[in-house]
Steps between C-alpha positions, in 0.01 A plus 500: 500500500473826674654795324856602614624851494187665361354663803512876556542623858502863603726629774486833684688764314486335152355695216174334382652415161773309667270326743304354206813313367511141617763428758741227408479192725228645724200285450155565631399134537241382746431156633260433211776569255741230611425195289666167602719378214598846384890525452735776413872480425753755605790663316841347560752640734876414531638521854826687524789477738444847640138464578551154652765641745288805567198280590728286724617811678151650537357181661822407685529166317879434500487128481813378311288337223373846390789730605831316508633413148804289606279303744230444243756395233709267711264375782151570389275231356439692176848627409397866489299759695119479530253781482327515830175314508322791657611721198373237249173491688475886503598536137282218386190640653589857413531409132141387477341704787228748425428811688129426539333751721232265622712197618718450799766249592365232739811279510702236309487124488702217346818705447759266351856570363511236233833572324792736564515845344843638422633857434449562131186277468195638333164432661136551409169420675166348407219598733176302499169565688437165677182544695276743685257481784270733700675640810280750666233758412748744338757275328585156366829308500689423189784238472762573232804297408840640399727263309845655446715354218861570384662459168291303252226399745669330805265539795699645791224625747144450571274679745128564547385847601176545697335831443173663611313691231217733547157419351384738224154420610483337850123420480529163323754378746338624823287195599782245453750745669277539804449123524879452488561767764229353734662152464844642581368674801319187622819299459705761683252510787496122524886486501559793740161512686 
């Protein structure tokens, strides 16, 4: 597994002695460092009433299931208010996200809200590297899953994150990348030509 939280990174204006100290959660991984099957588990996090309502207000989600206690208790399917799914998604990914300087979000697939999350629930995330493939001459694509659990291991959310990650050394990937790019260009020309 690639090292987590062990990479130093200088910033303008930092004294050299401070720049040499590893930055927490700021990995320096390249495409070559992502190994399918590697997994990490986050810390746990309890979702409070205040932050739930703040999130609802920030994103303008005032559905009665997340913001109307009497409705949720008396007319809702769960008998109490839910935490907004977008918040569970954001927290779940944030709990296990890394601040890797060499990877960039490409999109999300297979997002599923599997079980409800309520105010006061405690969640944690398991992130797993699923696969990787050559994308172009500078970077590859990595597929990572995020499984968010509550309580003692009930799966509440699943999503797959697609990322691009720079090659540390592009040379070994160049021939296959150029072949893939030429194939894509030919398919595009055939479709739009």
